C-alpha positions in Angstrom: 10.1 38.7 40.9 11.4 36.0 38.5 10.2 33.3 40.9 6.7 34.9 41.0 6.7 35.2 37.2 7.7 31.5 36.8 5.1 30.4 39.3 2.4 32.3 37.4 3.5 30.7 34.1 3.4 27.2 35.7 -0.1 27.9 37.2 -1.5 28.8 33.7 -2.5 25.5 32.0 -2.8 27.1 28.6 0.8 28.4 28.6 2.1 25.0 29.7 0.3 23.3 26.9 1.6 25.8 24.4 5.1 25.3 25.7 4.8 21.5 25.4 3.4 21.7 21.9 6.1 24.1 20.9 8.8 21.7 22.2 7.3 18.7 20.4 7.0 20.8 17.2 10.6 22.0 17.5 11.9 18.4 17.9 9.8 17.2 15.0 11.1 20.1 12.8 14.7 19.4 13.7 14.2 15.7 12.9 12.6 16.5 9.6 15.4 19.0 8.8 18.0 16.4 9.7 16.4 13.7 7.5 15.8 16.0 4.5 18.9 18.2 4.8 21.1 16.3 2.4 22.0 18.1 -0.8 21.2 16.8 -4.2 23.7 14.8 -6.3 24.4 17.7 -8.6 25.2 20.0 -5.7 27.5 17.4 -4.2 29.4 17.1 -7.4 29.8 20.8 -7.6 31.1 20.9 -4.1 33.5 18.1 -4.9 34.9 20.1 -7.8 35.3 23.2 -5.6 36.8 21.4 -2.6 38.4 18.0 -3.5 39.6 17.5 0.1 36.1 18.2 1.5 34.9 15.1 -0.3 37.2 12.9 1.7 36.1 14.5 4.9 32.4 14.0 4.0 33.1 10.4 3.1 34.8 9.8 6.4 31.9 11.5 8.2 29.4 9.5 6.2 31.2 6.3 7.1 31.1 7.2 10.8 27.4 8.1 10.6 26.6 4.8 8.7 28.3 2.8 11.5 26.2 4.6 14.1 23.0 4.0 12.1 23.9 0.4 11.6 24.5 0.0 15.3 21.1 1.7 16.1 19.4 -0.5 13.5 20.9 -3.6 15.0 19.9 -2.5 18.5 16.3 -1.8 17.4 16.1 -5.2 15.6 17.4 -6.9 18.7 14.9 -5.2 21.0 12.0 -5.2 18.6 10.8 -8.8 19.3 10.5 -8.2 23.1 8.8 -4.9 22.6 6.4 -6.2 19.9 5.4 -9.3 21.8 2.4 -7.7 23.5 1.1 -6.5 20.1 2.0 -9.5 18.1 -0.9 -10.7 15.8 -2.4 -14.0 17.1 -3.5 -15.5 13.7 -1.7 -16.0 10.4 -4.4 -13.9 8.7 -3.7 -10.9 10.8 0.1 -11.4 10.3 -0.5 -11.5 6.6 -2.5 -8.3 6.7 0.2 -6.5 8.6 2.9 -7.7 6.2 0.8 -6.6 3.3 0.2 -3.1 4.8 3.9 -2.7 5.4 4.7 -4.0 1.9 2.4 -1.3 0.4 4.6 1.3 2.1 7.8 -0.3 0.8 8.8 -2.1 4.1 9.4 -5.7 3.1 12.2 -6.9 5.4 11.5 -9.9 7.6 12.0 -7.7 10.8 9.7 -4.9 9.5 6.5 -6.2 11.4 8.3 -6.6 14.7 10.1 -3.2 14.3 6.7 -1.6 13.5 5.0 -3.1 16.5 7.9 -2.3 18.7 7.8 1.4 17.6 4.0 1.4 18.3 4.7 0.1 21.8 7.4 2.7 22.4 5.1 5.5 21.2 2.4 4.2 23.5 4.8 4.4 26.5 6.0 7.9 25.5 2.4 9.0 25.2 1.5 7.7 28.6 4.6 9.1 30.3 4.7 12.5 28.5 1.0 13.1 28.2 0.1 11.6 31.6 2.9 13.4 33.4 2.1 16.8 31.8 -1.6 16.4 32.4 -1.2 15.4 36.1 1.1 18.3 36.7 -1.3 20.7 35.2 -4.8 19.4 36.3 -3.9 17.0 39.1 -5.0 13.4 39.4 -8.7 13.4 38.4 -11.0 11.9 35.8 -10.3 14.7 33.3 -6.6 14.2 33.4 -7.1 10.5 33.0 -9.2 11.1 29.9 -6.6 13.4 28.4 -3.9 10.9 29.1 -5.8 8.1 27.3 -6.5 10.4 24.3 -2.8 11.5 24.0 -1.5 8.0 24.4 -4.0 6.7 21.9 -2.9 9.3 19.4 0.8 8.4 19.9 0.0 4.7 19.6 -1.7 5.1 16.2 0.9 7.7 14.9 3.0 4.9 13.3 -0.1 3.6 11.5 -0.7 7.1 10.0 3.0 7.3 8.9 2.7 3.9 7.2 -0.6 4.9 5.6 1.0 8.1 4.2 4.0 6.2 2.9 1.8 3.7 1.2 -0.4 6.4 -0.3 2.6 8.3 -1.7 4.1 5.1 -3.1 0.9 4.0 -4.8 0.5 7.5 -6.3 4.1 7.3 -7.6 3.4 3.9 -9.2 0.1 5.1 -10.7 1.6 8.2 -12.2 4.7 6.5 -13.7 3.2 3.3 -14.9 2.0 4.5 -18.3 5.5 5.8 -19.1 7.0 2.5 -18.0 4.6 0.6 -20.2 5.4 2.7 -23.2 9.1 2.0 -22.7 8.3 -1.7 -22.2 6.4 -1.7 -25.5 9.4 -0.2 -27.3 11.7 -2.9 -25.8 9.3 -5.8 -26.6 8.8 -4.6 -30.2 12.6 -4.3 -30.6 12.9 -8.0 -29.9 13.5 -8.2 -26.2 11.8 -10.7 -23.9 9.5 -9.7 -21.1 12.1 -10.2 -18.4 14.7 -8.3 -20.4 12.3 -5.5 -21.1 11.5 -5.2 -17.4 15.2 -5.1 -16.6 15.7 -2.3 -19.2 12.8 -0.3 -17.8 14.1 -0.7 -14.3 17.5 0.7 -15.4 16.1 3.6 -17.4 13.5 4.7 -14.8 15.8 4.5 -11.8 16.0 8.3 -11.6 12.5 9.4 -12.8 10.4 6.8 -11.0 12.4 5.0 -8.4 9.5 3.1 -7.0 8.6 1.3 -10.3 12.3 0.6 -10.8 12.5 -1.1 -7.4 9.5 -3.2 -8.2 10.8 -4.3 -11.5 14.2 -5.0 -10.1 12.7 -7.2 -7.5 10.7 -9.1 -10.2 13.9 -9.6 -12.2 15.7 -10.9 -9.1 13.0 -13.4 -8.4 13.0 -14.5 -12.1 16.7 -15.0 -11.9 16.3 -17.2 -8.8 14.1 -19.5 -10.8 10.6 -18.6 -9.7 7.7 -19.0 -12.1 6.9 -16.0 -14.1 3.2 -16.3 -13.3 3.9 -16.3 -9.6 6.3 -13.4 -9.8 3.8 -11.2 -11.7 1.0 -12.1 -9.3 3.1 -11.0 -6.4 4.0 -7.8 -8.2 0.4 -6.8 -8.3 -0.3 -7.8 -4.7 2.6 -6.3 -2.9 2.3 -2.9 -4.6 -1.4 -2.5 -3.8 -2.1 -0.6 -7.1 -5.1 -1.9 -9.1 -3.6 -0.9 -12.4 -0.5 -3.0 -11.7 -2.7 -5.9 -10.7 -4.6 -5.7 -14.0 -1.2 -5.4 -15.8 0.0 -8.6 -14.1 -3.2 -10.4 -15.1 -2.9 -9.3 -18.7 0.8 -10.3 -18.9 0.0 -13.7 -17.4 -2.9 -14.3 -19.9 -0.7 -13.1 -22.8 2.1 -15.5 -21.8 -0.3 -18.4 -21.3 -2.2 -18.1 -24.5 0.7 -16.9 -26.7 -0.9 -13.6 -27.7 1.1 -10.4 -28.5 2.6 -9.0 -25.3 3.3 -5.6 -27.0 -0.3 -5.2 -28.1 -1.5 -6.1 -24.6 0.9 -3.5 -23.1 -0.1 -0.9 -25.5 -3.8 -1.4 -24.8 -3.1 -1.3 -21.0 -1.1 1.9 -21.4 -3.9 3.6 -23.4 -6.5 2.6 -20.8 -4.4 3.9 -18.0 -3.8 7.3 -19.7 -7.6 7.6 -20.3 -8.2 6.8 -16.6 -5.6 9.5 -15.5 -7.4 12.0 -17.8 -10.8 11.1 -16.3 -9.4 11.5 -12.8 -8.0 15.0 -13.7 -11.4 15.9 -15.2 -13.2 14.7 -12.1 -10.9 16.8 -9.9 -11.4 19.8 -12.1 -15.2 19.4 -11.9 -15.0 19.2 -8.1 -13.1 22.5 -7.9 -16.2 24.7 -8.2 -18.0 22.9 -5.4 -14.9 23.1 -3.1 -14.5 26.8 -3.7 -18.0 27.5 -2.4 -17.0 27.2 1.3 -13.9 29.6 1.2 -15.9 32.0 -0.9 -18.9 32.1 1.5 -16.8 32.1 4.7 -13.9 34.4 3.8 -14.4 36.3 0.5 -18.1 37.2 0.4 -18.1 38.8 3.9 -15.2 41.1 3.0 -16.8 42.1 -0.3 -20.1 42.7 1.6 -18.4 45.0 4.0 -16.6 47.0 1.3 -19.7 47.3 -0.9 -22.5 47.7 1.6 -20.6 49.3 4.4 -20.6 52.9 3.1 -24.2 52.8 2.1 -25.2 51.4 5.5 -23.3 54.2 7.2 -25.2 56.8 5.1 -28.5 55.2 5.8 -27.9 55.1 9.6 -26.9 58.8 9.6 -30.0 59.7 7.6 -32.4 57.6 9.8 -30.9 58.6 13.1 -29.6 62.2 12.8 -29.2 62.4 16.6 -26.2 60.1 16.3 -24.5 62.7 14.2 -25.0 65.4 16.9 -28.0 67.0 15.2 -31.1 68.4 16.9 
């Protein structure tokens, strides 16, 4: 009996697809839970006060996990060039576009393009093996199974691109939302007598917890300035590598203010006010679109239910009056 039940389950393509999807979803959920399962800093400090010995155990476990992660990172970096070789961009322009896309997502290391292309190749192989094997087992070797294999492998191949796009979008949004506050703080620092580089350093220190992305960008600018690079070049790269238009315009304004000797504080104040006005306009635009976006759920889900509740009893009465035979009458 169990063998017949198992054979019937394997013969049903829908059940096999649901099982494969559930397995992939469970693995993805466990990976996400593992990546985001760490407690906050406040919770860790409370745990340290409650259990001082547990802190030592956690530090030892974290040191062991860090060694494993470093070993995996080194292994991935060592195997990335060989895996990324088939997908390597042929021209410098394409290589620059790839580096810029990864830079917008916060991936700026020298090995980031090779690791990214290597991950894409690995995902392609996984898609071909997993999707192709499952499809061939279910549908056999035919044109339909080949089409499904190609679609699944293509989706797995472009999955890293979607992840990088999502990371870049969230990073740009974080910079856009926190830049007016950073500019206000920079105005206070400049008006207090600090130079532009010192103001950027102070902003990076103060905004490390609230807006980590902006803090990282300004810290990188300060590091480049300390290495002796020209201020104009550093500010231009700040706007380019972030991919945020407001940061590009800020870099242009600071370059012009430094070149012509105008007031940096006034330029920052004007830029901050314009950015706040733009944020307000974007909020008003989203609020104006809300009424249009609500039409579809209202028509598809709410109005039918209201119609049944309001018109249903009257319709039943009308049917009974018009067709008395349905009520058992003569």
